N, C-alpha and C positions, 0 to 999 in steps of 0.2 A: 422754453424754460419758464416755470412759474415763479421762481425767485432768481434774481441776478443782482449780486452786490459786488461793486467794484471799487477798490481803494478807498473805503470809507474810514474817515477819522473823525473823532469827536473829542473836544477839549472842554473840560469844566474848569474855568479859571486857569490854574497852572497844572491841573492833572489831565493826562491824556488817557481817556477812558477807552478809546479805540484808536488803533494805529495801523491804517492801511489794510483794513479787513476786506477780503474778497472771497466769495464762494457763490455757487449756483446750485439750483435744485430743480428736479423734474417731478411731475405727478407720479405718485406711487412710491415716493421716498418718504420714510418716517425717520427723521434725523434727530438723534440725541444731541442736544446743544449743551455742552458741559463746560464747567470751569469752576475754580474756587471762588469764594465770595470776593466781589470787587474786580472780577476778571473782565467785565464788560458785557455779560450776557443780557442783562436787563436793558442796558443802553441800546444794544443792537436790536432787540425786539421792539423797543419804543420807536426806533428809527424806521424799522420795517412797517410798523403800523401807522406811520406818519404823525406820531404824537410829538416827536421832537425832530429837529433837522440836524444833520451832521455838519461839521465845518468844511468837509470836502468829500468828494466821492459821488458815486451814482448808485441808486437803488431802484430796481424795477420789480414789480409784482404783476404777473400775468401780462408782461410787456407794457405795463403802464408805469410811467415815471412817477414814483411816490413823492419826489420833492416838488415836482411841478403840478401834479394832479392828485393831491393826497385823498380828497373825497372820492374820486373815481377809483383809486387804488383800494380804499377801504371797503368798497362794495365787493371786492374779491378776497377779502381777508376775514377770517373768523378768529376771534381772540378770546382766550380764557385766561385771565390774569391769575396770579398766585392767590390773592385774596379775592375770591369770587364775589363781585359787588352786586348782590341780589337785593331786591326790595322785599325784605322778609315778611312784610305785612300783606303782600299781594298773593293771590292764588296763582298756582302754576300756570294755568291757561291764561289768566289775566295778564301775567307778566310776559308770557310769550306773545300775546296779542299786542302788547305795548311795543315789544321789540319788532314785531312784524310791521307795525305802523311806521317805525323809524326807517326801515329799509324798503317800505312800500312793497311788502311781500304778500302774495295771496294768502289769506287766512287758512286755506286748505292745507298749506304747507305745515301749519302748526301740528295738526294731527299726525302727519307723516313723520315729523321730527320726534314727537312724543313716543310714537311706536319704535322708531329707530334707536332711541337712547334708553328704551325700557322704562318709560315713566307712566304708562297707561294706568297702572293701579294707584298712582299717587297724584295724578293730574288734577283731582278735585280738591286737593288740600292746599292750605296756606304754606308758603315756603318755609316759614319758621317752625312748622310742624314736621318737616322732613329731616331725615338723618343726613349726616355729612355726605354720604355716598350719593344720595338722591339729589342733594343740593348741587353736587358736582355735575350730575346728569342734566339738571336744569341749565347750568352754565354752558354745558356742551350743546344742549338743544338750541340755546340762544345763539351760540357761536356758529352753528351750521344752518340756521334758519334760512338764510339768504343764499344757501348753496355756494359757499366760497370755494375758490380753487386752492387757497392757502389757509391752513389752520395752524395757529400759534398757541401752544399750550405751555403755561408757566406753572410748574409744580402741580400738575393735575391730580396726582394720587396722594398728596400729603394728607395724613390724618384718616385714611381709609382703613377699614378692617380687612383681613385676608380675603374674605368672600367678595367684598366690594372691589378690592384690588384686581382680582381675577376678571370680574365683569367689566371694569373700566378698561383694563388692558385689551380685552377682546374687542370692545367697542372702538378703541383708538386704532387697533389694527384694521378693523373693518372700514373705518372712516378714511384710513390712509390708502386704501386701494384706488380711490378715485380723486384724490387731492394730494397736495404736498403738506406734510405735517412737520412742524418744527417744535420739538419736545424738550423743554428745559427742565432739568431735575438734578437733585443731589443724590438720588437713589440709583446706584449703578445697576442694581438688579432689575429695575424698571426698564432701563435702556436695553439691557440684554434680552428682556422678555418681549419688548415691543418694537424696537428700532431696527432698521437695516443699514444705517449709516451713522457714524459718530464724528462730530466736530468738537474739538477741545480748544478752548480759548484761555489764554493766560496773559494777564497784564495788557489786555487790548489787542493781542496778536494771536492769530490762529496757529497753534503748534501741531495740530494733527487733524486730518480730514481723510477718513478711510471708511470703507465698507466694514460692517461688523464681522462679516465672514472672513475678511482678510486678517483681522485682529485675532480671530479664533483659530486660524490655521498656522500660527507661528510655532516654531520648534522650542520655544522657551518653556522651561519647567521650573517650578519652585519647590524646594524641599526644606522643611523645617526640621532641624535636628537639635536634640539636647544631649550634651555630653556630661559625664560624671564630674569633670573638673573644667576650669576655665581654659579657653583656647585663644591664643593670640590670632588676630585677624590675618596677619601676614602668613600664618601657617597654611591658610587655604590656597595660597598661590600655586601649590603643586597640583591642585585638583583640575583635571582637564575640562575645558569648555565652560569654566566658571566665569560669569560676567559681572556678578554683583553679590556682595555678602553684607548682611545687616544683622547686628546684634539686637535680639528682641528683649530678652531679660538675661539675667546671669546664667551663663553656660548654654543658652539657647540661641541658635542662629537661623536666619532665613537665607538660604543659598539659592541663587538664580543661575541656571545653566542654559546655554543655547546648544541643544543637541537632541537628536531623535532617540538616542540611547537612554535607557532608564539609568539615571545617575545615582540611584540609591546604592548600587553595588560598589561604585567608586568611593562613596562615603564610608561604607563598611571597610573597604581596603585602607582608606585614609586613617580611620580610627585604629585599626590593627597596627598599622605602621608606626603610629604615634602613641601606642599604649593607652588608648582612650576606650572608655566604655560608652556605648550609646544607650541612653535612658529612654529616649523617644525619637521616632522618625515618622514624619508625615509628608507625603507627596501632595502638592496642591496644584490645581489648574491655574494657569496665569489668566485670571479673569479681568474684566474691565476695571474693577475697583483697584486691583494691583497696578495695572497699567496707568490708571489715572494718577495714583500716588506717585509713581515714578516720574511721569512727565511734568507734573505740576509742583513737585516738592522743590 
């Protein structure tokens, strides 16, 4: 296993940021590490990188004890923080040469990384001359320069335009074939496009850890319906397989069913039986964003 976290807890004064967190990961997994603000994501990533120590628990990266040998563990970790800390006045190659000297990496690796992240056409420029997308590529190049087995990315796609998003997604997927990637983001579409596993953390506790394919195979369906008049929530109790109802705006409801059957027909029957007219009806896929709202609300 390239990551193994066991019963990790972290307390800041009186606040418990992490409470007995445990998970493990292997090479080839790209993990979406999700949670609302203040859930403990950043704390967990700082502990994994050896930046801070937990109050209790064990953390191993590539079978190295991060708490006992943080420097040795850091040689196996590539980290791209949310606010990419680049030296804007340096040239791209100059900056990567500086990074290579820190990790004592052969300078021939610089050109390999430049090609891998698609920086060849911009490598002669100063970093402050680059677009946001290319600056993210510089950060990724620096993160993989020493060929780490674990790559930790904190909001790597924030601020990118659609074309840059597609390119960075493809790059992360490629990087994830030969290492473990922990990908923290608030953008659910990025997780669905890139990751093959999802971990959701809330108030310092992991509340979900599943393969993305498992989440996409469930039978739940969401139907948004607008009636001509107001409907009491209790009236939906007669709808078969209904597991959740939520009022969106006046006369509009979001109904969640657990059934393989298309439940729109049942809603038409419900409307007819109750002398209602349907103004609008939309079937939605139960995507990761909906699931995230449900489990963290």
